[in-house]
Jmol script that loads the backbone (N, CA, C; Angstrom):
load data "model"
ATOM      1  N   MET A   1     -16.370 -10.420  21.886  1.00  0.00           N
ATOM      2  CA  MET A   1     -16.540  -8.976  21.800  1.00  0.00           C
ATOM      3  C   MET A   1     -15.183  -8.277  21.766  1.00  0.00           C
ATOM      4  N   LYS A   2     -14.216  -8.812  22.505  1.00  0.00           N
ATOM      5  CA  LYS A   2     -12.887  -8.215  22.531  1.00  0.00           C
ATOM      6  C   LYS A   2     -12.231  -8.284  21.145  1.00  0.00           C
ATOM      7  N   LEU A   3     -12.573  -9.327  20.384  1.00  0.00           N
ATOM      8  CA  LEU A   3     -12.026  -9.476  19.042  1.00  0.00           C
ATOM      9  C   LEU A   3     -12.406  -8.295  18.150  1.00  0.00           C
ATOM     10  N   PHE A   4     -13.648  -7.818  18.253  1.00  0.00           N
ATOM     11  CA  PHE A   4     -14.094  -6.680  17.452  1.00  0.00           C
ATOM     12  C   PHE A   4     -13.403  -5.392  17.879  1.00  0.00           C
ATOM     13  N   ILE A   5     -13.119  -5.248  19.160  1.00  0.00           N
ATOM     14  CA  ILE A   5     -12.405  -4.057  19.645  1.00  0.00           C
ATOM     15  C   ILE A   5     -10.984  -4.054  19.106  1.00  0.00           C
ATOM     16  N   VAL A   6     -10.331  -5.211  19.156  1.00  0.00           N
ATOM     17  CA  VAL A   6      -8.963  -5.311  18.641  1.00  0.00           C
ATOM     18  C   VAL A   6      -8.954  -5.089  17.130  1.00  0.00           C
ATOM     19  N   ALA A   7      -9.927  -5.672  16.425  1.00  0.00           N
ATOM     20  CA  ALA A   7      -9.988  -5.506  14.968  1.00  0.00           C
ATOM     21  C   ALA A   7     -10.218  -4.054  14.576  1.00  0.00           C
ATOM     22  N   GLY A   8     -10.938  -3.310  15.395  1.00  0.00           N
ATOM     23  CA  GLY A   8     -11.169  -1.897  15.111  1.00  0.00           C
ATOM     24  C   GLY A   8      -9.917  -1.056  15.280  1.00  0.00           C
ATOM     25  N   ASN A   9      -8.919  -1.576  15.991  1.00  0.00           N
ATOM     26  CA  ASN A   9      -7.673  -0.848  16.210  1.00  0.00           C
ATOM     27  C   ASN A   9      -6.588  -1.210  15.202  1.00  0.00           C
ATOM     28  N   LEU A  10      -6.925  -2.017  14.221  1.00  0.00           N
ATOM     29  CA  LEU A  10      -5.944  -2.398  13.209  1.00  0.00           C
ATOM     30  C   LEU A  10      -5.960  -1.397  12.057  1.00  0.00           C
ATOM     31  N   ASP A  11      -4.799  -1.122  11.517  1.00  0.00           N
ATOM     32  CA  ASP A  11      -4.667  -0.203  10.381  1.00  0.00           C
ATOM     33  C   ASP A  11      -4.843  -0.988   9.079  1.00  0.00           C
ATOM     34  N   VAL A  12      -6.051  -1.477   8.854  1.00  0.00           N
ATOM     35  CA  VAL A  12      -6.336  -2.305   7.680  1.00  0.00           C
ATOM     36  C   VAL A  12      -6.229  -1.481   6.405  1.00  0.00           C
ATOM     37  N   GLU A  13      -6.698  -0.257   6.432  1.00  0.00           N
ATOM     38  CA  GLU A  13      -6.653   0.601   5.246  1.00  0.00           C
ATOM     39  C   GLU A  13      -5.213   0.835   4.784  1.00  0.00           C
ATOM     40  N   GLY A  14      -4.334   1.129   5.724  1.00  0.00           N
ATOM     41  CA  GLY A  14      -2.931   1.340   5.380  1.00  0.00           C
ATOM     42  C   GLY A  14      -2.268   0.070   4.870  1.00  0.00           C
ATOM     43  N   TRP A  15      -2.654  -1.073   5.447  1.00  0.00           N
ATOM     44  CA  TRP A  15      -2.102  -2.354   5.038  1.00  0.00           C
ATOM     45  C   TRP A  15      -2.540  -2.708   3.621  1.00  0.00           C
ATOM     46  N   LEU A  16      -3.829  -2.509   3.316  1.00  0.00           N
ATOM     47  CA  LEU A  16      -4.329  -2.782   1.971  1.00  0.00           C
ATOM     48  C   LEU A  16      -3.717  -1.838   0.936  1.00  0.00           C
ATOM     49  N   LEU A  17      -3.511  -0.594   1.334  1.00  0.00           N
ATOM     50  CA  LEU A  17      -2.855   0.356   0.443  1.00  0.00           C
ATOM     51  C   LEU A  17      -1.422  -0.084   0.161  1.00  0.00           C
ATOM     52  N   GLY A  18      -0.746  -0.609   1.173  1.00  0.00           N
ATOM     53  CA  GLY A  18       0.606  -1.129   0.981  1.00  0.00           C
ATOM     54  C   GLY A  18       0.630  -2.321   0.036  1.00  0.00           C
ATOM     55  N   LEU A  19      -0.365  -3.210   0.164  1.00  0.00           N
ATOM     56  CA  LEU A  19      -0.461  -4.354  -0.754  1.00  0.00           C
ATOM     57  C   LEU A  19      -0.662  -3.875  -2.185  1.00  0.00           C
ATOM     58  N   TRP A  20      -1.559  -2.917  -2.355  1.00  0.00           N
ATOM     59  CA  TRP A  20      -1.850  -2.380  -3.688  1.00  0.00           C
ATOM     60  C   TRP A  20      -0.612  -1.733  -4.302  1.00  0.00           C
ATOM     61  N   SER A  21       0.080  -0.910  -3.524  1.00  0.00           N
ATOM     62  CA  SER A  21       1.256  -0.225  -4.065  1.00  0.00           C
ATOM     63  C   SER A  21       2.384  -1.202  -4.356  1.00  0.00           C
ATOM     64  N   ALA A  22       2.509  -2.277  -3.560  1.00  0.00           N
ATOM     65  CA  ALA A  22       3.533  -3.282  -3.847  1.00  0.00           C
ATOM     66  C   ALA A  22       3.245  -3.979  -5.168  1.00  0.00           C
ATOM     67  N   ALA A  23       1.986  -4.309  -5.407  1.00  0.00           N
ATOM     68  CA  ALA A  23       1.626  -4.984  -6.656  1.00  0.00           C
ATOM     69  C   ALA A  23       1.861  -4.083  -7.860  1.00  0.00           C
ATOM     70  N   ILE A  24       1.487  -2.828  -7.740  1.00  0.00           N
ATOM     71  CA  ILE A  24       1.653  -1.899  -8.864  1.00  0.00           C
ATOM     72  C   ILE A  24       3.129  -1.624  -9.134  1.00  0.00           C
ATOM     73  N   SER A  25       3.906  -1.374  -8.093  1.00  0.00           N
ATOM     74  CA  SER A  25       5.322  -1.070  -8.314  1.00  0.00           C
ATOM     75  C   SER A  25       6.073  -2.292  -8.824  1.00  0.00           C
ATOM     76  N   GLY A  26       5.697  -3.467  -8.338  1.00  0.00           N
ATOM     77  CA  GLY A  26       6.341  -4.668  -8.852  1.00  0.00           C
ATOM     78  C   GLY A  26       5.983  -4.925 -10.300  1.00  0.00           C
ATOM     79  N   GLY A  27       4.726  -4.725 -10.632  1.00  0.00           N
ATOM     80  CA  GLY A  27       4.283  -4.963 -11.995  1.00  0.00           C
ATOM     81  C   GLY A  27       4.751  -3.918 -12.979  1.00  0.00           C
ATOM     82  N   ALA A  28       5.169  -2.769 -12.477  1.00  0.00           N
ATOM     83  CA  ALA A  28       5.613  -1.706 -13.372  1.00  0.00           C
ATOM     84  C   ALA A  28       6.857  -2.111 -14.159  1.00  0.00           C
ATOM     85  N   GLY A  29       7.592  -3.072 -13.657  1.00  0.00           N
ATOM     86  CA  GLY A  29       8.748  -3.570 -14.396  1.00  0.00           C
ATOM     87  C   GLY A  29       8.357  -4.237 -15.703  1.00  0.00           C
ATOM     88  N   ALA A  30       7.085  -4.589 -15.834  1.00  0.00           N
ATOM     89  CA  ALA A  30       6.621  -5.226 -17.063  1.00  0.00           C
ATOM     90  C   ALA A  30       6.745  -4.290 -18.255  1.00  0.00           C
ATOM     91  N   VAL A  31       6.611  -3.013 -18.039  1.00  0.00           N
ATOM     92  CA  VAL A  31       6.731  -2.044 -19.135  1.00  0.00           C
ATOM     93  C   VAL A  31       8.156  -2.061 -19.687  1.00  0.00           C
ATOM     94  N   SER A  32       9.140  -2.001 -18.806  1.00  0.00           N
ATOM     95  CA  SER A  32      10.522  -2.018 -19.278  1.00  0.00           C
ATOM     96  C   SER A  32      10.874  -3.378 -19.883  1.00  0.00           C
ATOM     97  N   SER A  33      10.316  -4.434 -19.332  1.00  0.00           N
ATOM     98  CA  SER A  33      10.563  -5.764 -19.891  1.00  0.00           C
ATOM     99  C   SER A  33       9.973  -5.889 -21.294  1.00  0.00           C
ATOM    100  N   GLY A  34       8.773  -5.361 -21.469  1.00  0.00           N
ATOM    101  CA  GLY A  34       8.142  -5.417 -22.782  1.00  0.00           C
ATOM    102  C   GLY A  34       8.906  -4.650 -23.829  1.00  0.00           C
ATOM    103  N   PHE A  35       9.334  -3.443 -23.482  1.00  0.00           N
ATOM    104  CA  PHE A  35      10.080  -2.660 -24.455  1.00  0.00           C
ATOM    105  C   PHE A  35      11.507  -3.175 -24.628  1.00  0.00           C
ATOM    106  N   GLY A  36      12.023  -3.850 -23.626  1.00  0.00           N
ATOM    107  CA  GLY A  36      13.319  -4.516 -23.786  1.00  0.00           C
ATOM    108  C   GLY A  36      13.242  -5.641 -24.796  1.00  0.00           C
ATOM    109  N   SER A  37      12.133  -6.367 -24.803  1.00  0.00           N
ATOM    110  CA  SER A  37      11.970  -7.438 -25.791  1.00  0.00           C
ATOM    111  C   SER A  37      11.824  -6.871 -27.208  1.00  0.00           C
ATOM    112  N   VAL A  38      11.251  -5.674 -27.318  1.00  0.00           N
ATOM    113  CA  VAL A  38      11.165  -5.014 -28.637  1.00  0.00           C
ATOM    114  C   VAL A  38      12.566  -4.700 -29.152  1.00  0.00           C
ATOM    115  N   LEU A  39      13.456  -4.272 -28.259  1.00  0.00           N
ATOM    116  CA  LEU A  39      14.825  -3.954 -28.678  1.00  0.00           C
ATOM    117  C   LEU A  39      15.616  -5.202 -29.037  1.00  0.00           C
ATOM    118  N   LEU A  40      15.385  -6.303 -28.301  1.00  0.00           N
ATOM    119  CA  LEU A  40      16.164  -7.508 -28.546  1.00  0.00           C
ATOM    120  C   LEU A  40      15.662  -8.322 -29.737  1.00  0.00           C
ATOM    121  N   ASP A  41      14.357  -8.360 -29.947  1.00  0.00           N
ATOM    122  CA  ASP A  41      13.800  -9.162 -31.034  1.00  0.00           C
ATOM    123  C   ASP A  41      12.665  -8.397 -31.721  1.00  0.00           C
ATOM    124  N   PRO A  42      13.003  -7.392 -32.512  1.00  0.00           N
ATOM    125  CA  PRO A  42      11.955  -6.574 -33.131  1.00  0.00           C
ATOM    126  C   PRO A  42      11.131  -7.319 -34.180  1.00  0.00           C
ATOM    127  N   SER A  43      11.614  -8.454 -34.688  1.00  0.00           N
ATOM    128  CA  SER A  43      10.825  -9.182 -35.682  1.00  0.00           C
ATOM    129  C   SER A  43       9.622  -9.874 -35.027  1.00  0.00           C
ATOM    130  N   ASP A  44       9.772 -10.371 -33.802  1.00  0.00           N
ATOM    131  CA  ASP A  44       8.662 -11.033 -33.101  1.00  0.00           C
ATOM    132  C   ASP A  44       7.865 -10.087 -32.219  1.00  0.00           C
ATOM    133  N   PHE A  45       8.551  -9.145 -31.586  1.00  0.00           N
ATOM    134  CA  PHE A  45       7.904  -8.226 -30.652  1.00  0.00           C
ATOM    135  C   PHE A  45       7.992  -6.813 -31.215  1.00  0.00           C
ATOM    136  N   ASN A  46       6.874  -6.304 -31.692  1.00  0.00           N
ATOM    137  CA  ASN A  46       6.876  -4.950 -32.235  1.00  0.00           C
ATOM    138  C   ASN A  46       5.513  -4.317 -31.991  1.00  0.00           C
ATOM    139  N   LEU A  47       5.438  -3.022 -32.226  1.00  0.00           N
ATOM    140  CA  LEU A  47       4.213  -2.284 -31.957  1.00  0.00           C
ATOM    141  C   LEU A  47       3.199  -2.392 -33.098  1.00  0.00           C
ATOM    142  N   GLN A  48       3.639  -2.879 -34.288  1.00  0.00           N
ATOM    143  CA  GLN A  48       2.698  -3.060 -35.380  1.00  0.00           C
ATOM    144  C   GLN A  48       1.825  -4.304 -35.154  1.00  0.00           C
ATOM    145  N   ASN A  49       2.392  -5.318 -34.494  1.00  0.00           N
ATOM    146  CA  ASN A  49       1.672  -6.549 -34.172  1.00  0.00           C
ATOM    147  C   ASN A  49       1.846  -6.803 -32.666  1.00  0.00           C
ATOM    148  N   PRO A  50       1.043  -6.146 -31.829  1.00  0.00           N
ATOM    149  CA  PRO A  50       1.315  -6.128 -30.391  1.00  0.00           C
ATOM    150  C   PRO A  50       0.850  -7.368 -29.608  1.00  0.00           C
ATOM    151  N   ASP A  51       0.364  -8.410 -30.276  1.00  0.00           N
ATOM    152  CA  ASP A  51      -0.158  -9.571 -29.557  1.00  0.00           C
ATOM    153  C   ASP A  51       0.882 -10.207 -28.632  1.00  0.00           C
ATOM    154  N   LYS A  52       2.047 -10.541 -29.185  1.00  0.00           N
ATOM    155  CA  LYS A  52       3.095 -11.172 -28.375  1.00  0.00           C
ATOM    156  C   LYS A  52       3.634 -10.204 -27.328  1.00  0.00           C
ATOM    157  N   LEU A  53       3.769  -8.955 -27.719  1.00  0.00           N
ATOM    158  CA  LEU A  53       4.295  -7.950 -26.796  1.00  0.00           C
ATOM    159  C   LEU A  53       3.391  -7.792 -25.578  1.00  0.00           C
ATOM    160  N   VAL A  54       2.104  -7.724 -25.799  1.00  0.00           N
ATOM    161  CA  VAL A  54       1.148  -7.570 -24.697  1.00  0.00           C
ATOM    162  C   VAL A  54       1.161  -8.815 -23.800  1.00  0.00           C
ATOM    163  N   LYS A  55       1.256  -9.997 -24.408  1.00  0.00           N
ATOM    164  CA  LYS A  55       1.313 -11.231 -23.621  1.00  0.00           C
ATOM    165  C   LYS A  55       2.554 -11.257 -22.730  1.00  0.00           C
ATOM    166  N   VAL A  56       3.705 -10.871 -23.290  1.00  0.00           N
ATOM    167  CA  VAL A  56       4.940 -10.833 -22.501  1.00  0.00           C
ATOM    168  C   VAL A  56       4.805  -9.838 -21.352  1.00  0.00           C
ATOM    169  N   MET A  57       4.229  -8.675 -21.638  1.00  0.00           N
ATOM    170  CA  MET A  57       4.075  -7.654 -20.599  1.00  0.00           C
ATOM    171  C   MET A  57       3.102  -8.119 -19.510  1.00  0.00           C
ATOM    172  N   LEU A  58       2.006  -8.779 -19.879  1.00  0.00           N
ATOM    173  CA  LEU A  58       1.040  -9.254 -18.883  1.00  0.00           C
ATOM    174  C   LEU A  58       1.632 -10.345 -17.993  1.00  0.00           C
ATOM    175  N   VAL A  59       2.354 -11.278 -18.588  1.00  0.00           N
ATOM    176  CA  VAL A  59       2.963 -12.345 -17.791  1.00  0.00           C
ATOM    177  C   VAL A  59       4.031 -11.772 -16.864  1.00  0.00           C
ATOM    178  N   THR A  60       4.846 -10.865 -17.387  1.00  0.00           N
ATOM    179  CA  THR A  60       5.874 -10.239 -16.560  1.00  0.00           C
ATOM    180  C   THR A  60       5.250  -9.416 -15.443  1.00  0.00           C
ATOM    181  N   PHE A  61       4.163  -8.712 -15.753  1.00  0.00           N
ATOM    182  CA  PHE A  61       3.458  -7.936 -14.730  1.00  0.00           C
ATOM    183  C   PHE A  61       2.964  -8.858 -13.619  1.00  0.00           C
ATOM    184  N   GLY A  62       2.376  -9.978 -13.984  1.00  0.00           N
ATOM    185  CA  GLY A  62       1.856 -10.914 -12.992  1.00  0.00           C
ATOM    186  C   GLY A  62       2.935 -11.455 -12.072  1.00  0.00           C
ATOM    187  N   PHE A  63       4.046 -11.905 -12.652  1.00  0.00           N
ATOM    188  CA  PHE A  63       5.119 -12.459 -11.834  1.00  0.00           C
ATOM    189  C   PHE A  63       5.780 -11.397 -10.961  1.00  0.00           C
ATOM    190  N   SER A  64       6.035 -10.233 -11.527  1.00  0.00           N
ATOM    191  CA  SER A  64       6.681  -9.158 -10.758  1.00  0.00           C
ATOM    192  C   SER A  64       5.774  -8.673  -9.623  1.00  0.00           C
ATOM    193  N   ALA A  65       4.485  -8.541  -9.915  1.00  0.00           N
ATOM    194  CA  ALA A  65       3.548  -8.117  -8.869  1.00  0.00           C
ATOM    195  C   ALA A  65       3.473  -9.164  -7.765  1.00  0.00           C
ATOM    196  N   PHE A  66       3.465 -10.444  -8.126  1.00  0.00           N
ATOM    197  CA  PHE A  66       3.412 -11.515  -7.135  1.00  0.00           C
ATOM    198  C   PHE A  66       4.639 -11.494  -6.230  1.00  0.00           C
ATOM    199  N   VAL A  67       5.819 -11.323  -6.817  1.00  0.00           N
ATOM    200  CA  VAL A  67       7.047 -11.283  -6.018  1.00  0.00           C
ATOM    201  C   VAL A  67       7.029 -10.084  -5.067  1.00  0.00           C
ATOM    202  N   SER A  68       6.606  -8.924  -5.548  1.00  0.00           N
ATOM    203  CA  SER A  68       6.546  -7.739  -4.688  1.00  0.00           C
ATOM    204  C   SER A  68       5.519  -7.911  -3.573  1.00  0.00           C
ATOM    205  N   LEU A  69       4.384  -8.544  -3.878  1.00  0.00           N
ATOM    206  CA  LEU A  69       3.385  -8.820  -2.842  1.00  0.00           C
ATOM    207  C   LEU A  69       3.955  -9.727  -1.761  1.00  0.00           C
ATOM    208  N   MET A  70       4.675 -10.749  -2.155  1.00  0.00           N
ATOM    209  CA  MET A  70       5.248 -11.673  -1.173  1.00  0.00           C
ATOM    210  C   MET A  70       6.309 -10.978  -0.308  1.00  0.00           C
ATOM    211  N   LYS A  71       7.085 -10.087  -0.909  1.00  0.00           N
ATOM    212  CA  LYS A  71       8.064  -9.312  -0.129  1.00  0.00           C
ATOM    213  C   LYS A  71       7.349  -8.429   0.897  1.00  0.00           C
ATOM    214  N   TYR A  72       6.273  -7.786   0.464  1.00  0.00           N
ATOM    215  CA  TYR A  72       5.520  -6.921   1.376  1.00  0.00           C
ATOM    216  C   TYR A  72       4.911  -7.744   2.510  1.00  0.00           C
ATOM    217  N   LEU A  73       4.335  -8.893   2.168  1.00  0.00           N
ATOM    218  CA  LEU A  73       3.722  -9.734   3.198  1.00  0.00           C
ATOM    219  C   LEU A  73       4.762 -10.331   4.141  1.00  0.00           C
ATOM    220  N   ALA A  74       5.991 -10.520   3.672  1.00  0.00           N
ATOM    221  CA  ALA A  74       7.050 -10.999   4.561  1.00  0.00           C
ATOM    222  C   ALA A  74       7.388  -9.942   5.614  1.00  0.00           C
ATOM    223  N   MET A  75       7.323  -8.666   5.229  1.00  0.00           N
ATOM    224  CA  MET A  75       7.636  -7.584   6.174  1.00  0.00           C
ATOM    225  C   MET A  75       6.415  -7.168   6.983  1.00  0.00           C
ATOM    226  N   HIS A  76       5.205  -7.284   6.402  1.00  0.00           N
ATOM    227  CA  HIS A  76       3.967  -6.861   7.062  1.00  0.00           C
ATOM    228  C   HIS A  76       2.922  -7.970   6.923  1.00  0.00           C
ATOM    229  N   PRO A  77       3.042  -9.054   7.687  1.00  0.00           N
ATOM    230  CA  PRO A  77       2.093 -10.163   7.521  1.00  0.00           C
ATOM    231  C   PRO A  77       0.680  -9.822   7.959  1.00  0.00           C
ATOM    232  N   ALA A  78       0.534  -8.837   8.817  1.00  0.00           N
ATOM    233  CA  ALA A  78      -0.792  -8.425   9.298  1.00  0.00           C
ATOM    234  C   ALA A  78      -0.766  -6.914   9.506  1.00  0.00           C
ATOM    235  N   PRO A  79      -1.943  -6.283   9.535  1.00  0.00           N
ATOM    236  CA  PRO A  79      -1.984  -4.834   9.790  1.00  0.00           C
ATOM    237  C   PRO A  79      -1.432  -4.492  11.180  1.00  0.00           C
ATOM    238  N   GLU A  80      -0.778  -3.336  11.278  1.00  0.00           N
ATOM    239  CA  GLU A  80      -0.259  -2.874  12.557  1.00  0.00           C
ATOM    240  C   GLU A  80      -1.381  -2.306  13.416  1.00  0.00           C
ATOM    241  N   MET A  81      -1.129  -2.210  14.711  1.00  0.00           N
ATOM    242  CA  MET A  81      -2.102  -1.631  15.641  1.00  0.00           C
ATOM    243  C   MET A  81      -2.021  -0.114  15.550  1.00  0.00           C
ATOM    244  N   LYS A  82      -3.173   0.539  15.657  1.00  0.00           N
ATOM    245  CA  LYS A  82      -3.178   2.000  15.690  1.00  0.00           C
ATOM    246  C   LYS A  82      -3.862   2.436  16.979  1.00  0.00           C
ATOM    247  N   THR A  83      -3.454   3.577  17.453  1.00  0.00           N
ATOM    248  CA  THR A  83      -4.016   4.152  18.666  1.00  0.00           C
ATOM    249  C   THR A  83      -4.601   5.508  18.322  1.00  0.00           C
ATOM    250  N   VAL A  84      -5.836   5.742  18.739  1.00  0.00           N
ATOM    251  CA  VAL A  84      -6.478   7.037  18.521  1.00  0.00           C
ATOM    252  C   VAL A  84      -6.510   7.758  19.865  1.00  0.00           C
ATOM    253  N   THR A  85      -5.859   8.897  19.929  1.00  0.00           N
ATOM    254  CA  THR A  85      -5.808   9.702  21.142  1.00  0.00           C
ATOM    255  C   THR A  85      -6.644  10.952  20.931  1.00  0.00           C
ATOM    256  N   THR A  86      -7.535  11.222  21.863  1.00  0.00           N
ATOM    257  CA  THR A  86      -8.374  12.418  21.776  1.00  0.00           C
ATOM    258  C   THR A  86      -7.895  13.415  22.820  1.00  0.00           C
ATOM    259  N   THR A  87      -7.592  14.618  22.375  1.00  0.00           N
ATOM    260  CA  THR A  87      -7.119  15.674  23.257  1.00  0.00           C
ATOM    261  C   THR A  87      -8.099  16.833  23.190  1.00  0.00           C
ATOM    262  N   GLN A  88      -8.450  17.387  24.335  1.00  0.00           N
ATOM    263  CA  GLN A  88      -9.339  18.543  24.355  1.00  0.00           C
ATOM    264  C   GLN A  88      -8.526  19.783  24.675  1.00  0.00           C
ATOM    265  N   VAL A  89      -8.683  20.771  23.830  1.00  0.00           N
ATOM    266  CA  VAL A  89      -7.996  22.039  24.010  1.00  0.00           C
ATOM    267  C   VAL A  89      -9.054  23.078  24.337  1.00  0.00           C
ATOM    268  N   THR A  90      -8.884  23.779  25.424  1.00  0.00           N
ATOM    269  CA  THR A  90      -9.864  24.772  25.852  1.00  0.00           C
ATOM    270  C   THR A  90      -9.289  26.163  25.643  1.00  0.00           C
ATOM    271  N   THR A  91     -10.074  27.029  24.991  1.00  0.00           N
ATOM    272  CA  THR A  91      -9.656  28.418  24.794  1.00  0.00           C
ATOM    273  C   THR A  91     -10.701  29.333  25.418  1.00  0.00           C
ATOM    274  N   GLN A  92     -10.227  30.369  26.061  1.00  0.00           N
ATOM    275  CA  GLN A  92     -11.142  31.342  26.656  1.00  0.00           C
ATOM    276  C   GLN A  92     -10.766  32.728  26.174  1.00  0.00           C
ATOM    277  N   GLY A  93     -11.772  33.420  25.727  1.00  0.00           N
ATOM    278  CA  GLY A  93     -11.559  34.822  25.398  1.00  0.00           C
ATOM    279  C   GLY A  93     -12.054  35.664  26.571  1.00  0.00           C
ATOM    280  N   SER A  94     -11.769  36.938  26.571  1.00  0.00           N
ATOM    281  CA  SER A  94     -12.194  37.781  27.703  1.00  0.00           C
ATOM    282  C   SER A  94     -13.714  37.885  27.783  1.00  0.00           C
ATOM    283  N   ALA A  95     -14.410  38.021  26.653  1.00  0.00           N
ATOM    284  CA  ALA A  95     -15.861  38.139  26.689  1.00  0.00           C
ATOM    285  C   ALA A  95     -16.552  36.916  26.097  1.00  0.00           C
ATOM    286  N   ALA A  96     -15.821  36.060  25.436  1.00  0.00           N
ATOM    287  CA  ALA A  96     -16.417  34.907  24.764  1.00  0.00           C
ATOM    288  C   ALA A  96     -16.572  33.735  25.731  1.00  0.00           C
ATOM    289  N   PRO A  97     -17.546  32.906  25.493  1.00  0.00           N
ATOM    290  CA  PRO A  97     -17.691  31.721  26.343  1.00  0.00           C
ATOM    291  C   PRO A  97     -16.585  30.701  26.066  1.00  0.00           C
ATOM    292  N   LYS A  98     -16.532  29.675  26.862  1.00  0.00           N
ATOM    293  CA  LYS A  98     -15.520  28.628  26.766  1.00  0.00           C
ATOM    294  C   LYS A  98     -15.743  27.821  25.475  1.00  0.00           C
ATOM    295  N   VAL A  99     -14.685  27.638  24.678  1.00  0.00           N
ATOM    296  CA  VAL A  99     -14.745  26.890  23.427  1.00  0.00           C
ATOM    297  C   VAL A  99     -13.897  25.634  23.598  1.00  0.00           C
ATOM    298  N   VAL A 100     -14.477  24.471  23.279  1.00  0.00           N
ATOM    299  CA  VAL A 100     -13.748  23.208  23.409  1.00  0.00           C
ATOM    300  C   VAL A 100     -13.563  22.609  22.016  1.00  0.00           C
ATOM    301  N   LYS A 101     -12.317  22.386  21.651  1.00  0.00           N
ATOM    302  CA  LYS A 101     -11.995  21.764  20.370  1.00  0.00           C
ATOM    303  C   LYS A 101     -11.507  20.341  20.648  1.00  0.00           C
ATOM    304  N   THR A 102     -11.929  19.409  19.829  1.00  0.00           N
ATOM    305  CA  THR A 102     -11.468  18.031  19.971  1.00  0.00           C
ATOM    306  C   THR A 102     -10.548  17.711  18.805  1.00  0.00           C
ATOM    307  N   VAL A 103      -9.364  17.237  19.122  1.00  0.00           N
ATOM    308  CA  VAL A 103      -8.372  16.901  18.117  1.00  0.00           C
ATOM    309  C   VAL A 103      -8.087  15.415  18.239  1.00  0.00           C
ATOM    310  N   GLU A 104      -8.172  14.692  17.108  1.00  0.00           N
ATOM    311  CA  GLU A 104      -7.862  13.269  17.115  1.00  0.00           C
ATOM    312  C   GLU A 104      -6.515  13.052  16.458  1.00  0.00           C
ATOM    313  N   GLU A 105      -5.708  12.248  17.100  1.00  0.00           N
ATOM    314  CA  GLU A 105      -4.393  11.924  16.558  1.00  0.00           C
ATOM    315  C   GLU A 105      -4.314  10.405  16.451  1.00  0.00           C
ATOM    316  N   THR A 106      -3.999   9.908  15.261  1.00  0.00           N
ATOM    317  CA  THR A 106      -3.891   8.468  15.046  1.00  0.00           C
ATOM    318  C   THR A 106      -2.433   8.118  14.824  1.00  0.00           C
ATOM    319  N   THR A 107      -1.934   7.184  15.589  1.00  0.00           N
ATOM    320  CA  THR A 107      -0.563   6.718  15.414  1.00  0.00           C
ATOM    321  C   THR A 107      -0.592   5.226  15.153  1.00  0.00           C
ATOM    322  N   VAL A 108       0.331   4.765  14.321  1.00  0.00           N
ATOM    323  CA  VAL A 108       0.435   3.351  13.991  1.00  0.00           C
ATOM    324  C   VAL A 108       1.694   2.814  14.638  1.00  0.00           C
ATOM    325  N   HIS A 109       1.540   1.733  15.381  1.00  0.00           N
ATOM    326  CA  HIS A 109       2.665   1.103  16.070  1.00  0.00           C
ATOM    327  C   HIS A 109       3.060  -0.141  15.297  1.00  0.00           C
ATOM    328  N   GLU A 110       4.304  -0.186  14.847  1.00  0.00           N
ATOM    329  CA  GLU A 110       4.765  -1.361  14.135  1.00  0.00           C
ATOM    330  C   GLU A 110       5.042  -2.477  15.122  1.00  0.00           C
ATOM    331  N   GLN A 111       4.706  -3.687  14.702  1.00  0.00           N
ATOM    332  CA  GLN A 111       4.955  -4.849  15.538  1.00  0.00           C
ATOM    333  C   GLN A 111       6.421  -5.199  15.464  1.00  0.00           C
ATOM    334  N   GLU A 112       6.932  -5.817  16.515  1.00  0.00           N
ATOM    335  CA  GLU A 112       8.307  -6.243  16.502  1.00  0.00           C
ATOM    336  C   GLU A 112       8.443  -7.409  15.540  1.00  0.00           C
ATOM    337  N   LYS A 113       9.466  -7.349  14.717  1.00  0.00           N
ATOM    338  CA  LYS A 113       9.678  -8.391  13.725  1.00  0.00           C
ATOM    339  C   LYS A 113      10.813  -9.290  14.194  1.00  0.00           C
ATOM    340  N   THR A 114      10.572 -10.570  14.190  1.00  0.00           N
ATOM    341  CA  THR A 114      11.610 -11.521  14.537  1.00  0.00           C
ATOM    342  C   THR A 114      12.077 -12.220  13.272  1.00  0.00           C
ATOM    343  N   VAL A 115      13.362 -12.325  13.123  1.00  0.00           N
ATOM    344  CA  VAL A 115      13.905 -12.935  11.914  1.00  0.00           C
ATOM    345  C   VAL A 115      14.500 -14.271  12.254  1.00  0.00           C
TER     346      VAL A 115
END
end "model"
wireframe off; spacefill off
backbone 0.3
color backbone group
């Protein structure tokens, strides 16, 4: 049962978003690589016959995304712990009844990294 409580305190959404953004940013280099090949060898790689160009861009995207994912996982191997703090703020007006507002604050604590 304690495992489910601990798992509920993990910032899985933020971790998955980080994985996604690492893959996209790493793979974005494929665009510059593809157009670089057009500049270096326009007879084989051109926009009139995009078969080779698309293949080069897809392979480059895959490798670049993989490298960026591994870098991200080296820095963040697991989701960080988050703490949800609930604070109650009470306001009173002269004629109004007591109003209670609940404010939730979520903070993410990074784990200590050992190198």
